[in-house]
N, CA, C and O atoms as CSV, one atom per row, in Angstrom:
chain,resi,resn,atom,element,x,y,z
A,1,MET,N,N,0.591,-1.715,0.164
A,1,MET,CA,C,-0.002,-0.185,0.353
A,1,MET,C,C,0.681,1.101,0.460
A,1,MET,O,O,1.487,1.261,1.376
A,2,SER,N,N,0.379,2.301,-0.615
A,2,SER,CA,C,0.824,3.500,-0.964
A,2,SER,C,C,1.441,3.915,1.174
A,2,SER,O,O,1.077,3.492,2.271
A,3,ALA,N,N,2.478,4.924,0.678
A,3,ALA,CA,C,2.928,5.610,1.660
A,3,ALA,C,C,1.953,6.567,2.901
A,3,ALA,O,O,1.213,7.356,2.313
A,4,PRO,N,N,1.835,6.635,4.228
A,4,PRO,CA,C,0.553,7.177,4.615
A,4,PRO,C,C,0.956,8.954,4.121
A,4,PRO,O,O,2.050,9.424,3.810
A,5,CYS,N,N,-0.332,9.594,4.205
A,5,CYS,CA,C,-0.665,10.955,3.586
A,5,CYS,C,C,-0.968,11.560,4.429
A,5,CYS,O,O,-1.963,11.263,5.092
A,6,THR,N,N,-0.107,12.763,4.730
A,6,THR,CA,C,-0.923,13.854,5.881
A,6,THR,C,C,-0.682,15.123,5.141
A,6,THR,O,O,0.015,15.240,4.133
A,7,ASN,N,N,-1.370,16.098,5.787
A,7,ASN,CA,C,-1.589,17.499,5.126
A,7,ASN,C,C,-1.599,17.972,6.341
A,7,ASN,O,O,-2.364,17.958,7.305
A,8,ASN,N,N,0.185,18.709,5.879
A,8,ASN,CA,C,-0.164,19.421,7.976
A,8,ASN,C,C,-0.075,20.717,7.988
A,8,ASN,O,O,0.687,21.453,8.616
A,9,ARG,N,N,-1.240,21.037,6.952
A,9,ARG,CA,C,-1.667,22.524,7.170
A,9,ARG,C,C,-2.500,22.769,8.113
A,9,ARG,O,O,-2.512,23.690,8.930
A,10,GLY,N,N,-3.214,21.880,7.961
A,10,GLY,CA,C,-5.191,21.993,9.277
A,10,GLY,C,C,-4.928,21.442,10.669
A,10,GLY,O,O,-3.965,20.900,11.210
A,11,ALA,N,N,-6.446,21.871,11.129
A,11,ALA,CA,C,-6.652,21.007,12.038
A,11,ALA,C,C,-7.020,19.960,12.512
A,11,ALA,O,O,-6.820,19.423,13.601
A,12,GLY,N,N,-7.925,19.518,11.087
A,12,GLY,CA,C,-8.325,18.652,12.179
A,12,GLY,C,C,-7.858,17.401,11.891
A,12,GLY,O,O,-6.782,17.293,11.303
A,13,LYS,N,N,-8.498,16.425,12.214
A,13,LYS,CA,C,-7.693,14.941,11.287
A,13,LYS,C,C,-6.799,14.627,10.231
A,13,LYS,O,O,-5.694,14.113,10.058
A,14,GLY,N,N,-8.026,15.310,9.396
A,14,GLY,CA,C,-7.570,14.842,7.690
A,14,GLY,C,C,-6.822,15.897,7.123
A,14,GLY,O,O,-6.561,16.170,5.951
A,15,GLY,N,N,-6.553,16.393,8.116
A,15,GLY,CA,C,-5.371,18.074,7.746
A,15,GLY,C,C,-6.422,19.292,7.520
A,15,GLY,O,O,-6.764,19.822,8.577
A,16,ILE,N,N,-6.829,19.676,6.690
A,16,ILE,CA,C,-7.865,20.982,5.902
A,16,ILE,C,C,-8.689,20.331,7.142
A,16,ILE,O,O,-8.777,19.186,7.585
A,17,THR,N,N,-9.427,21.974,7.607
A,17,THR,CA,C,-10.509,22.200,8.186
A,17,THR,C,C,-11.636,22.589,7.382
A,17,THR,O,O,-11.472,23.183,6.316
A,18,VAL,N,N,-13.056,22.215,7.943
A,18,VAL,CA,C,-13.752,23.271,7.710
A,18,VAL,C,C,-14.791,24.161,8.158
A,18,VAL,O,O,-14.344,24.761,9.136
A,19,LEU,N,N,-16.208,24.606,7.852
A,19,LEU,CA,C,-16.059,26.379,7.899
A,19,LEU,C,C,-17.068,26.283,9.601
A,19,LEU,O,O,-17.124,25.158,10.098
A,20,GLY,N,N,-17.664,27.253,10.238
A,20,GLY,CA,C,-18.427,26.842,11.496
A,20,GLY,C,C,-19.458,26.577,10.785
A,20,GLY,O,O,-19.567,26.129,9.644
A,21,PRO,N,N,-20.534,27.031,11.897
A,21,PRO,CA,C,-21.966,27.077,11.534
A,21,PRO,C,C,-21.990,28.881,10.872
A,21,PRO,O,O,-21.074,29.702,10.902
A,22,ALA,N,N,-23.234,29.012,10.380
A,22,ALA,CA,C,-23.472,30.333,9.577
A,22,ALA,C,C,-23.433,31.362,10.799
A,22,ALA,O,O,-22.668,32.316,10.661
A,23,ASP,N,N,-24.167,31.277,11.968
A,23,ASP,CA,C,-24.282,32.580,13.247
A,23,ASP,C,C,-23.058,32.345,13.653
A,23,ASP,O,O,-23.251,32.333,14.868
A,24,SER,N,N,-21.800,32.126,13.497
A,24,SER,CA,C,-20.906,32.481,14.155
A,24,SER,C,C,-19.859,33.020,13.748
A,24,SER,O,O,-19.412,33.110,12.604
A,25,ALA,N,N,-19.396,33.450,14.897
A,25,ALA,CA,C,-18.175,34.192,13.982
A,25,ALA,C,C,-16.749,33.531,14.169
A,25,ALA,O,O,-15.782,33.975,14.787
A,26,TRP,N,N,-16.827,32.838,13.756
A,26,TRP,CA,C,-15.150,31.601,13.008
A,26,TRP,C,C,-14.032,32.527,12.745
A,26,TRP,O,O,-13.971,33.669,12.289
A,27,PRO,N,N,-13.258,31.764,13.130
A,27,PRO,CA,C,-12.170,32.203,12.739
A,27,PRO,C,C,-11.423,31.242,11.279
A,27,PRO,O,O,-11.597,30.044,11.059
A,28,VAL,N,N,-10.645,32.147,10.511
A,28,VAL,CA,C,-9.947,31.743,9.204
A,28,VAL,C,C,-11.061,29.713,8.964
A,28,VAL,O,O,-12.172,29.345,8.583
A,29,LEU,N,N,-9.632,29.003,9.555
A,29,LEU,CA,C,-10.345,27.431,9.583
A,29,LEU,C,C,-10.293,26.878,10.925
A,29,LEU,O,O,-9.275,26.490,11.500
A,30,PRO,N,N,-11.408,26.875,11.346
A,30,PRO,CA,C,-11.166,26.337,12.718
A,30,PRO,C,C,-11.665,25.013,12.443
A,30,PRO,O,O,-12.374,24.613,11.520
A,31,ASN,N,N,-11.059,24.300,13.612
A,31,ASN,CA,C,-11.390,22.887,13.408
A,31,ASN,C,C,-12.456,22.222,13.088
A,31,ASN,O,O,-13.492,22.404,13.726
A,32,ARG,N,N,-12.393,21.247,11.942
A,32,ARG,CA,C,-13.562,20.581,11.322
A,32,ARG,C,C,-14.014,19.889,12.366
A,32,ARG,O,O,-15.210,20.105,12.173
A,33,ASP,N,N,-13.985,19.093,13.513
A,33,ASP,CA,C,-14.217,18.412,14.481
A,33,ASP,C,C,-15.289,19.340,15.413
A,33,ASP,O,O,-15.927,18.805,16.320
A,34,ARG,N,N,-15.375,20.271,15.213
A,34,ARG,CA,C,-15.892,21.001,16.416
A,34,ARG,C,C,-17.306,21.796,16.240
A,34,ARG,O,O,-18.207,22.212,16.968
A,35,TYR,N,N,-16.921,21.763,14.598
A,35,TYR,CA,C,-18.525,21.418,14.002
A,35,TYR,C,C,-19.493,20.221,13.248
A,35,TYR,O,O,-20.180,20.605,12.302
A,36,PRO,N,N,-19.571,18.573,13.702
A,36,PRO,CA,C,-19.097,18.265,13.340
A,36,PRO,C,C,-20.727,17.995,12.750
A,36,PRO,O,O,-20.978,16.847,12.384
A,37,ALA,N,N,-21.749,18.968,12.664
A,37,ALA,CA,C,-23.305,18.520,12.425
A,37,ALA,C,C,-23.127,19.805,11.055
A,37,ALA,O,O,-24.091,20.060,10.334
A,38,TYR,N,N,-21.867,20.454,10.889
A,38,TYR,CA,C,-21.775,21.335,9.363
A,38,TYR,C,C,-20.880,20.844,8.565
A,38,TYR,O,O,-20.577,21.381,7.500
A,39,ASN,N,N,-20.384,19.804,8.991
A,39,ASN,CA,C,-19.339,18.983,8.186
A,39,ASN,C,C,-20.072,18.145,7.456
A,39,ASN,O,O,-20.721,17.274,8.037
A,40,PRO,N,N,-20.103,18.261,5.977
A,40,PRO,CA,C,-20.157,17.329,4.798
A,40,PRO,C,C,-19.834,16.050,4.615
A,40,PRO,O,O,-20.354,15.148,3.958
A,41,MET,N,N,-18.605,16.133,5.507
A,41,MET,CA,C,-17.840,14.695,5.580
A,41,MET,C,C,-18.855,13.548,6.054
A,41,MET,O,O,-18.855,12.392,5.632
A,42,ASN,N,N,-19.469,13.935,6.737
A,42,ASN,CA,C,-20.401,13.266,8.260
A,42,ASN,C,C,-21.574,12.398,7.468
A,42,ASN,O,O,-22.532,11.807,7.966
A,43,LYS,N,N,-21.165,12.519,5.980
A,43,LYS,CA,C,-22.095,12.419,5.088
A,43,LYS,C,C,-21.612,10.947,4.493
A,43,LYS,O,O,-22.232,9.933,4.173
A,44,ILE,N,N,-20.381,11.270,4.496
A,44,ILE,CA,C,-19.893,10.229,3.634
A,44,ILE,C,C,-19.100,9.067,4.444
A,44,ILE,O,O,-18.352,9.657,5.224
A,45,ASP,N,N,-19.000,8.156,4.538
A,45,ASP,CA,C,-18.495,7.110,4.843
A,45,ASP,C,C,-17.126,7.013,4.078
A,45,ASP,O,O,-17.320,6.640,2.921
A,46,SER,N,N,-16.271,7.155,4.265
A,46,SER,CA,C,-14.971,7.018,3.734
A,46,SER,C,C,-14.226,5.190,2.948
A,46,SER,O,O,-13.595,4.731,1.996
A,47,GLU,N,N,-15.070,4.722,4.505
A,47,GLU,CA,C,-14.652,3.540,4.471
A,47,GLU,C,C,-15.227,2.556,3.904
A,47,GLU,O,O,-14.912,1.367,3.955
A,48,ALA,N,N,-16.392,3.230,3.156
A,48,ALA,CA,C,-17.378,2.057,2.392
A,48,ALA,C,C,-16.624,2.622,0.929
A,48,ALA,O,O,-16.191,1.887,0.041
A,49,VAL,N,N,-16.593,4.112,0.937
A,49,VAL,CA,C,-16.025,4.592,-0.244
A,49,VAL,C,C,-14.572,3.692,-0.627
A,49,VAL,O,O,-14.485,3.197,-1.751
A,50,ARG,N,N,-14.048,3.609,-0.160
A,50,ARG,CA,C,-12.244,3.029,-0.179
A,50,ARG,C,C,-12.650,1.581,-0.382
A,50,ARG,O,O,-12.047,0.873,-1.190
A,51,ALA,N,N,-13.851,1.055,0.476
A,51,ALA,CA,C,-14.107,-0.863,-0.104
A,51,ALA,C,C,-14.638,-0.681,-1.657
A,51,ALA,O,O,-13.940,-1.164,-2.549
A,52,ARG,N,N,-16.004,0.089,-2.035
A,52,ARG,CA,C,-16.160,0.030,-2.694
A,52,ARG,C,C,-15.473,0.221,-3.897
A,52,ARG,O,O,-15.809,-0.561,-4.786
A,53,ILE,N,N,-14.166,1.452,-4.327
A,53,ILE,CA,C,-13.162,1.459,-4.905
A,53,ILE,C,C,-12.675,0.471,-5.625
A,53,ILE,O,O,-12.738,0.171,-6.817
A,54,ALA,N,N,-11.884,-0.250,-4.133
A,54,ALA,CA,C,-11.011,-1.483,-3.783
A,54,ALA,C,C,-11.530,-2.844,-5.073
A,54,ALA,O,O,-10.987,-3.427,-6.011
A,55,GLU,N,N,-13.178,-2.847,-4.247
A,55,GLU,CA,C,-13.822,-3.648,-5.157
A,55,GLU,C,C,-14.074,-3.929,-6.313
A,55,GLU,O,O,-13.947,-4.969,-6.960
A,56,VAL,N,N,-14.634,-2.431,-6.670
A,56,VAL,CA,C,-14.930,-2.557,-8.729
A,56,VAL,C,C,-13.251,-3.059,-9.433
A,56,VAL,O,O,-13.025,-3.975,-10.224
A,57,ALA,N,N,-12.175,-1.988,-8.740
A,57,ALA,CA,C,-11.146,-2.165,-9.267
A,57,ALA,C,C,-10.527,-3.908,-9.295
A,57,ALA,O,O,-9.856,-4.406,-10.199
A,58,ARG,N,N,-10.803,-4.312,-8.537
A,58,ARG,CA,C,-10.036,-5.492,-8.459
A,58,ARG,C,C,-11.136,-6.534,-9.137
A,58,ARG,O,O,-10.780,-7.700,-8.969
A,59,ARG,N,N,-12.176,-6.421,-9.740
A,59,ARG,CA,C,-13.905,-6.970,-10.386
A,59,ARG,C,C,-13.296,-6.469,-11.567
A,59,ARG,O,O,-12.699,-7.198,-12.359
A,60,ASP,N,N,-13.406,-5.483,-11.678
A,60,ASP,CA,C,-13.765,-4.688,-13.131
A,60,ASP,C,C,-12.642,-4.194,-13.903
A,60,ASP,O,O,-12.459,-4.388,-15.105
A,61,ALA,N,N,-12.146,-3.752,-13.366
A,61,ALA,CA,C,-10.938,-3.305,-13.556
A,61,ALA,C,C,-9.446,-4.732,-13.805
A,61,ALA,O,O,-8.395,-4.680,-14.444
A,62,ALA,N,N,-9.984,-5.682,-13.075
A,62,ALA,CA,C,-8.691,-7.072,-13.136
A,62,ALA,C,C,-7.322,-6.789,-12.473
A,62,ALA,O,O,-6.342,-7.378,-12.929
A,63,LEU,N,N,-7.146,-5.780,-11.245
A,63,LEU,CA,C,-5.963,-5.370,-10.840
A,63,LEU,C,C,-5.976,-6.172,-9.622
A,63,LEU,O,O,-6.883,-6.636,-8.931
A,64,PRO,N,N,-4.564,-6.203,-9.555
A,64,PRO,CA,C,-4.127,-7.403,-8.570
A,64,PRO,C,C,-4.758,-6.387,-6.987
A,64,PRO,O,O,-5.200,-5.304,-7.370
A,65,ASP,N,N,-4.849,-6.539,-5.576
A,65,ASP,CA,C,-5.052,-6.606,-5.039
A,65,ASP,C,C,-4.543,-5.117,-3.704
A,65,ASP,O,O,-4.950,-4.319,-2.859
A,66,ALA,N,N,-3.359,-5.667,-4.459
A,66,ALA,CA,C,-2.384,-4.401,-3.507
A,66,ALA,C,C,-2.436,-2.920,-4.615
A,66,ALA,O,O,-2.385,-1.785,-4.141
A,67,VAL,N,N,-2.535,-3.163,-5.995
A,67,VAL,CA,C,-2.648,-2.332,-6.637
A,67,VAL,C,C,-4.722,-1.389,-6.151
A,67,VAL,O,O,-4.939,-0.190,-5.973
A,68,ALA,N,N,-5.365,-2.119,-6.119
A,68,ALA,CA,C,-6.871,-1.624,-6.386
A,68,ALA,C,C,-6.929,-1.309,-4.805
A,68,ALA,O,O,-7.836,-0.575,-4.411
A,69,ASP,N,N,-5.905,-1.886,-3.788
A,69,ASP,CA,C,-5.988,-1.223,-2.467
A,69,ASP,C,C,-5.308,0.354,-2.874
A,69,ASP,O,O,-5.837,1.339,-2.361
A,70,ASP,N,N,-4.523,0.475,-3.496
A,70,ASP,CA,C,-3.452,1.678,-3.946
A,70,ASP,C,C,-5.030,2.752,-4.647
A,70,ASP,O,O,-5.117,3.960,-4.867
A,71,VAL,N,N,-5.580,2.143,-4.736
A,71,VAL,CA,C,-6.071,3.151,-6.276
A,71,VAL,C,C,-6.903,3.392,-4.909
A,71,VAL,O,O,-6.833,4.487,-4.350
A,72,ALA,N,N,-7.494,2.608,-4.518
A,72,ALA,CA,C,-8.539,3.176,-3.260
A,72,ALA,C,C,-8.593,4.004,-2.463
A,72,ALA,O,O,-9.510,4.754,-2.128
A,73,PHE,N,N,-7.211,3.846,-2.003
A,73,PHE,CA,C,-5.932,5.263,-1.285
A,73,PHE,C,C,-6.540,6.277,-1.494
A,73,PHE,O,O,-7.345,6.932,-0.833
A,74,HIS,N,N,-5.799,6.444,-3.147
A,74,HIS,CA,C,-5.626,7.625,-3.753
A,74,HIS,C,C,-6.900,8.590,-3.975
A,74,HIS,O,O,-6.981,9.817,-4.027
A,75,MET,N,N,-7.769,7.667,-4.076
A,75,MET,CA,C,-9.292,7.999,-4.633
A,75,MET,C,C,-9.969,8.376,-2.773
A,75,MET,O,O,-11.086,8.892,-2.814
A,76,SER,N,N,-9.470,8.189,-1.475
A,76,SER,CA,C,-10.005,8.344,-0.743
A,76,SER,C,C,-9.557,9.156,0.499
A,76,SER,O,O,-10.259,9.635,1.389
A,77,ASP,N,N,-7.844,9.203,0.293
A,77,ASP,CA,C,-6.982,10.001,1.439
A,77,ASP,C,C,-7.738,11.379,1.214
A,77,ASP,O,O,-8.350,11.715,2.228
A,78,TRP,N,N,-7.839,12.135,0.309
A,78,TRP,CA,C,-8.798,13.618,0.105
A,78,TRP,C,C,-10.167,13.989,0.467
A,78,TRP,O,O,-10.509,15.171,0.422
A,79,LEU,N,N,-10.935,13.108,0.804
A,79,LEU,CA,C,-12.652,13.006,1.202
A,79,LEU,C,C,-12.603,14.168,1.605
A,79,LEU,O,O,-13.290,15.048,1.088
A,80,ALA,N,N,-11.545,14.451,2.890
A,80,ALA,CA,C,-11.705,15.837,3.730
A,80,ALA,C,C,-11.410,17.110,3.006
A,80,ALA,O,O,-12.225,18.032,3.015
A,81,ASP,N,N,-10.148,17.196,2.314
A,81,ASP,CA,C,-10.259,18.446,1.516
A,81,ASP,C,C,-11.148,18.657,0.474
A,81,ASP,O,O,-11.089,19.754,-0.081
A,82,LEU,N,N,-12.127,17.676,0.007
A,82,LEU,CA,C,-13.315,17.128,-0.362
A,82,LEU,C,C,-14.379,18.345,-0.158
A,82,LEU,O,O,-14.850,19.314,-0.752
A,83,GLY,N,N,-14.448,17.579,1.194
A,83,GLY,CA,C,-15.652,18.406,2.279
A,83,GLY,C,C,-15.276,19.723,2.575
A,83,GLY,O,O,-16.207,20.327,3.109
A,84,ALA,N,N,-14.598,20.174,2.477
A,84,ALA,CA,C,-14.018,21.566,3.028
A,84,ALA,C,C,-13.919,21.750,1.620
A,84,ALA,O,O,-13.462,20.610,1.703
A,85,TYR,N,N,-13.887,22.051,0.364
A,85,TYR,CA,C,-13.913,22.621,-0.878
A,85,TYR,C,C,-15.389,22.828,-1.326
A,85,TYR,O,O,-15.827,23.793,-1.953
A,86,PHE,N,N,-16.065,21.747,-0.888
A,86,PHE,CA,C,-17.449,21.381,-0.822
A,86,PHE,C,C,-18.716,22.554,-0.058
A,86,PHE,O,O,-19.871,22.876,-0.336
A,87,GLN,N,N,-17.841,22.869,0.882
A,87,GLN,CA,C,-18.420,23.609,2.115
A,87,GLN,C,C,-17.838,25.103,1.953
A,87,GLN,O,O,-18.496,25.977,2.516
A,88,PHE,N,N,-17.008,25.391,1.449
A,88,PHE,CA,C,-16.687,27.088,0.687
A,88,PHE,C,C,-17.492,27.142,-1.050
A,88,PHE,O,O,-17.589,27.974,-1.952
A,89,CYS,N,N,-17.788,26.202,-0.885
A,89,CYS,CA,C,-19.093,26.442,-2.533
A,89,CYS,C,C,-19.705,26.872,-2.357
A,89,CYS,O,O,-20.019,27.971,-2.814
A,90,GLU,N,N,-20.443,25.961,-1.257
A,90,GLU,CA,C,-22.024,26.638,-0.675
A,90,GLU,C,C,-22.282,27.932,-0.169
A,90,GLU,O,O,-23.385,28.441,0.034
A,91,ASP,N,N,-21.161,28.416,0.015
A,91,ASP,CA,C,-21.199,30.263,0.284
A,91,ASP,C,C,-20.030,30.463,0.305
A,91,ASP,O,O,-19.423,30.310,1.365
A,92,PRO,N,N,-19.164,30.990,-1.217
A,92,PRO,CA,C,-17.966,31.452,-1.024
A,92,PRO,C,C,-17.621,32.560,-0.228
A,92,PRO,O,O,-16.628,32.585,0.499
A,93,SER,N,N,-18.515,33.573,-0.371
A,93,SER,CA,C,-18.748,34.854,0.634
A,93,SER,C,C,-19.061,34.420,1.819
A,93,SER,O,O,-19.955,35.038,2.398
A,94,ARG,N,N,-18.382,33.161,2.569
A,94,ARG,CA,C,-18.149,33.271,4.287
A,94,ARG,C,C,-16.887,33.789,4.346
A,94,ARG,O,O,-16.602,34.727,5.091
A,95,MET,N,N,-16.154,33.282,3.661
A,95,MET,CA,C,-14.970,32.603,4.257
A,95,MET,C,C,-13.980,33.555,3.590
A,95,MET,O,O,-13.867,33.755,2.381
A,96,SER,N,N,-12.939,34.380,5.077
A,96,SER,CA,C,-12.115,35.179,4.528
A,96,SER,C,C,-11.299,35.148,3.106
A,96,SER,O,O,-11.348,34.066,2.521
A,97,ASP,N,N,-10.492,36.290,2.424
A,97,ASP,CA,C,-9.113,36.011,1.518
A,97,ASP,C,C,-8.523,34.968,2.193
A,97,ASP,O,O,-8.860,33.819,1.909
A,98,ALA,N,N,-7.521,35.226,3.224
A,98,ALA,CA,C,-6.389,34.513,4.207
A,98,ALA,C,C,-7.256,32.365,4.028
A,98,ALA,O,O,-6.880,31.293,3.554
A,99,GLY,N,N,-8.437,32.883,4.731
A,99,GLY,CA,C,-9.066,31.112,4.481
A,99,GLY,C,C,-9.063,30.760,2.767
A,99,GLY,O,O,-8.390,29.819,2.348
A,100,VAL,N,N,-9.677,31.402,2.074
A,100,VAL,CA,C,-9.745,30.875,0.577
A,100,VAL,C,C,-8.608,30.395,0.178
A,100,VAL,O,O,-8.569,29.253,-0.280
A,101,GLY,N,N,-7.418,31.211,0.281
A,101,GLY,CA,C,-5.950,30.787,0.383
A,101,GLY,C,C,-5.580,29.641,0.713
A,101,GLY,O,O,-5.309,28.748,-0.090
A,102,GLU,N,N,-5.541,29.569,1.693
A,102,GLU,CA,C,-4.821,28.231,2.371
A,102,GLU,C,C,-6.635,27.057,2.184
A,102,GLU,O,O,-6.497,25.838,2.080
A,103,LEU,N,N,-7.529,27.439,2.180
A,103,LEU,CA,C,-8.149,26.069,1.380
A,103,LEU,C,C,-7.605,25.900,0.030
A,103,LEU,O,O,-7.395,24.739,-0.321
A,104,LEU,N,N,-7.254,27.151,-1.057
A,104,LEU,CA,C,-6.730,26.460,-2.075
A,104,LEU,C,C,-5.291,25.711,-2.124
A,104,LEU,O,O,-4.997,24.664,-2.702
A,105,THR,N,N,-4.601,26.453,-1.446
A,105,THR,CA,C,-2.872,25.348,-1.155
A,105,THR,C,C,-3.192,24.223,-0.620
A,105,THR,O,O,-3.219,23.252,-1.377
A,106,ASP,N,N,-3.542,24.011,0.906
A,106,ASP,CA,C,-4.105,22.235,0.834
A,106,ASP,C,C,-4.481,21.807,-0.274
A,106,ASP,O,O,-3.744,21.135,-0.996
A,107,PHE,N,N,-5.967,22.208,-0.645
A,107,PHE,CA,C,-6.510,21.136,-1.959
A,107,PHE,C,C,-5.629,20.772,-3.060
A,107,PHE,O,O,-5.707,19.846,-3.867
A,108,LEU,N,N,-4.598,21.896,-2.887
A,108,LEU,CA,C,-4.165,22.108,-4.502
A,108,LEU,C,C,-2.852,21.044,-4.446
A,108,LEU,O,O,-2.447,20.246,-5.292
A,109,ILE,N,N,-2.321,21.393,-2.986
A,109,ILE,CA,C,-0.988,20.748,-2.766
A,109,ILE,C,C,-1.389,18.701,-2.574
A,109,ILE,O,O,-0.681,17.810,-3.043
A,110,HIS,N,N,-2.637,18.512,-1.800
A,110,HIS,CA,C,-2.406,17.351,-1.436
A,110,HIS,C,C,-3.425,16.432,-2.465
A,110,HIS,O,O,-3.285,15.224,-2.278
A,111,VAL,N,N,-4.609,16.861,-3.709
A,111,VAL,CA,C,-5.305,16.558,-3.711
A,111,VAL,C,C,-4.725,15.489,-5.702
A,111,VAL,O,O,-4.829,14.367,-6.199
A,112,PRO,N,N,-4.244,16.668,-6.011
A,112,PRO,CA,C,-3.729,16.408,-7.205
A,112,PRO,C,C,-2.730,15.248,-7.565
A,112,PRO,O,O,-2.757,14.532,-8.566
A,113,ASN,N,N,-2.186,15.237,-6.920
A,113,ASN,CA,C,-1.158,13.874,-6.493
A,113,ASN,C,C,-1.191,12.375,-6.424
A,113,ASN,O,O,-0.499,11.399,-6.712
A,114,HIS,N,N,-2.850,12.825,-5.665
A,114,HIS,CA,C,-3.598,11.736,-5.245
A,114,HIS,C,C,-3.987,10.800,-6.356
A,114,HIS,O,O,-3.613,9.669,-6.668
A,115,VAL,N,N,-5.188,11.960,-7.032
A,115,VAL,CA,C,-5.495,12.028,-8.661
A,115,VAL,C,C,-4.472,11.164,-9.622
A,115,VAL,O,O,-4.511,10.041,-10.125
A,116,ALA,N,N,-3.735,12.030,-9.620
A,116,ALA,CA,C,-2.442,11.817,-10.530
A,116,ALA,C,C,-2.041,10.070,-10.590
A,116,ALA,O,O,-2.053,9.357,-11.594
A,117,ALA,N,N,-1.651,9.629,-8.998
A,117,ALA,CA,C,-1.460,8.456,-8.895
A,117,ALA,C,C,-2.714,6.794,-8.828
A,117,ALA,O,O,-2.639,5.575,-8.671
A,118,ALA,N,N,-3.801,7.941,-9.084
A,118,ALA,CA,C,-5.020,6.619,-8.762
A,118,ALA,C,C,-5.354,6.778,-10.615
A,118,ALA,O,O,-5.916,5.755,-11.004
A,119,SER,N,N,-5.176,7.589,-11.515
A,119,SER,CA,C,-5.085,7.909,-12.402
A,119,SER,C,C,-4.295,6.451,-13.677
A,119,SER,O,O,-4.671,5.632,-14.516
A,120,LYS,N,N,-2.994,6.969,-12.985
A,120,LYS,CA,C,-1.617,5.612,-13.762
A,120,LYS,C,C,-2.607,4.667,-13.402
A,120,LYS,O,O,-3.486,4.243,-14.151
A,121,LEU,N,N,-2.422,4.360,-12.223
A,121,LEU,CA,C,-3.029,2.856,-11.457
A,121,LEU,C,C,-3.938,2.053,-11.762
A,121,LEU,O,O,-3.841,0.826,-11.813
A,122,TYR,N,N,-5.347,3.048,-12.091
A,122,TYR,CA,C,-6.099,2.459,-12.349
A,122,TYR,C,C,-6.163,2.349,-13.790
A,122,TYR,O,O,-6.620,1.272,-14.175
A,123,THR,N,N,-5.708,3.467,-15.014
A,123,THR,CA,C,-6.035,3.935,-16.031
A,123,THR,C,C,-4.651,3.522,-17.348
A,123,THR,O,O,-4.771,3.291,-18.551
A,124,ASN,N,N,-3.605,3.563,-16.601
A,124,ASN,CA,C,-2.286,3.456,-16.779
A,124,ASN,C,C,-2.462,4.650,-17.628
A,124,ASN,O,O,-2.072,4.457,-18.780
A,125,VAL,N,N,-2.927,5.805,-17.402
A,125,VAL,CA,C,-2.736,7.235,-18.383
A,125,VAL,C,C,-1.939,8.031,-17.907
A,125,VAL,O,O,-2.466,8.505,-16.901
A,126,PRO,N,N,-0.774,8.529,-18.094
A,126,PRO,CA,C,-0.296,9.390,-16.470
A,126,PRO,C,C,-0.506,10.474,-16.982
A,126,PRO,O,O,-0.455,10.703,-18.191
A,127,VAL,N,N,-0.800,11.361,-15.997
A,127,VAL,CA,C,-0.508,12.720,-15.937
A,127,VAL,C,C,0.039,13.691,-17.313
A,127,VAL,O,O,1.262,13.700,-17.175
A,128,THR,N,N,-0.193,14.242,-18.160
A,128,THR,CA,C,0.389,14.832,-18.639
A,128,THR,C,C,0.087,16.512,-18.173
A,128,THR,O,O,-0.418,16.787,-17.084
A,129,ASP,N,N,0.506,17.609,-19.237
A,129,ASP,CA,C,0.837,18.961,-18.922
A,129,ASP,C,C,-0.599,19.388,-20.215
A,129,ASP,O,O,-0.353,20.299,-21.004
A,130,ILE,N,N,-1.255,19.051,-20.258
A,130,ILE,CA,C,-2.097,19.355,-21.493
A,130,ILE,C,C,-2.741,20.884,-21.736
A,130,ILE,O,O,-3.271,21.401,-22.719
A,131,PHE,N,N,-2.614,21.093,-21.145
A,131,PHE,CA,C,-2.908,23.080,-20.750
A,131,PHE,C,C,-1.141,24.011,-20.470
A,131,PHE,O,O,-0.814,24.984,-19.791
A,132,GLY,N,N,-0.512,23.225,-21.247
A,132,GLY,CA,C,0.824,24.061,-21.754
A,132,GLY,C,C,1.360,25.197,-20.232
A,132,GLY,O,O,1.818,26.313,-20.481
A,133,VAL,N,N,1.231,24.765,-18.910
A,133,VAL,CA,C,1.257,25.460,-17.979
A,133,VAL,C,C,3.010,25.365,-17.035
A,133,VAL,O,O,3.568,26.271,-16.416
A,134,GLY,N,N,3.282,24.536,-17.167
A,134,GLY,CA,C,4.467,23.767,-16.883
A,134,GLY,C,C,3.817,22.629,-15.149
A,134,GLY,O,O,4.510,22.392,-14.160
A,135,ALA,N,N,2.708,22.291,-15.331
A,135,ALA,CA,C,1.739,21.908,-14.642
A,135,ALA,C,C,2.644,20.486,-13.870
A,135,ALA,O,O,2.320,19.963,-12.804
A,136,THR,N,N,3.475,20.199,-14.489
A,136,THR,CA,C,4.203,18.667,-14.774
A,136,THR,C,C,5.912,18.689,-14.290
A,136,THR,O,O,6.740,17.793,-14.126
A,137,SER,N,N,5.943,19.784,-14.196
A,137,SER,CA,C,7.493,19.880,-13.951
A,137,SER,C,C,7.769,21.526,-13.104
A,137,SER,O,O,7.397,22.686,-13.285
A,138,GLU,N,N,8.893,20.566,-11.833
A,138,GLU,CA,C,9.344,21.852,-11.332
A,138,GLU,C,C,9.589,23.084,-11.272
A,138,GLU,O,O,9.375,23.822,-10.310
A,139,ASP,N,N,10.116,23.403,-12.449
A,139,ASP,CA,C,11.084,24.866,-13.556
A,139,ASP,C,C,10.039,25.636,-12.856
A,139,ASP,O,O,9.065,25.081,-13.364
A,140,SER,N,N,9.497,26.583,-11.993
A,140,SER,CA,C,8.864,27.606,-11.753
A,140,SER,C,C,9.136,28.390,-13.387
A,140,SER,O,O,8.021,28.418,-13.906
A,141,ASP,N,N,10.027,28.930,-14.223
A,141,ASP,CA,C,10.205,29.522,-15.123
A,141,ASP,C,C,8.708,29.148,-16.676
A,141,ASP,O,O,8.147,29.818,-17.543
A,142,GLU,N,N,8.687,27.545,-16.139
A,142,GLU,CA,C,7.629,27.054,-16.790
A,142,GLU,C,C,6.039,27.618,-16.424
A,142,GLU,O,O,5.160,27.055,-17.077
A,143,VAL,N,N,5.701,28.392,-15.708
A,143,VAL,CA,C,4.604,28.790,-14.747
A,143,VAL,C,C,3.884,29.324,-15.477
A,143,VAL,O,O,4.397,30.440,-15.395
A,144,GLY,N,N,2.551,29.534,-16.601
A,144,GLY,CA,C,2.039,30.605,-16.713
A,144,GLY,C,C,2.368,31.336,-18.504
A,144,GLY,O,O,1.917,32.438,-18.813
C-alpha cells in the first residue's frame, strides 16, 4: 500500500478543516471536529468509499489486490479536502481571503498527486500538461 499521506496545514484529523455554523464568528478555518453538524464529510463513509473502489478495481479492472487497494487509498485519502472545498462552494463569500488562500493551497498540494497516482494505477494513463502551464515540471520558469 502507498505511504501514509498527511496534510500538515490544517487542524482537523484529515488535515484541512471546514467552516463553522452560519451564525458564528468563526476564525479562518476552525477545527472541523468542532462543528460536526456542519461537516459535509459526516454524510460520507470514507471506509465504504474505499472498500467499494477497491472492489470495483479488483473485479472490473482486474487489478491485483495491492494495486486495487492503492487506487482506493488515492481516491479516498483526500475526502476531507473535498468536504472543505464543497462547503466553501456552498457559500464562497463566507470565507475570508486568507481562508480561501489556505483552502486552495491545502487542496492543490494534497489532491492532485492522489488523483494522478490513481489515474496511472487504474487507467495506466499518466498525467500530462495538457494546458501547457508547466504543471508537470518543478521549474518555476515554466509557470504561466
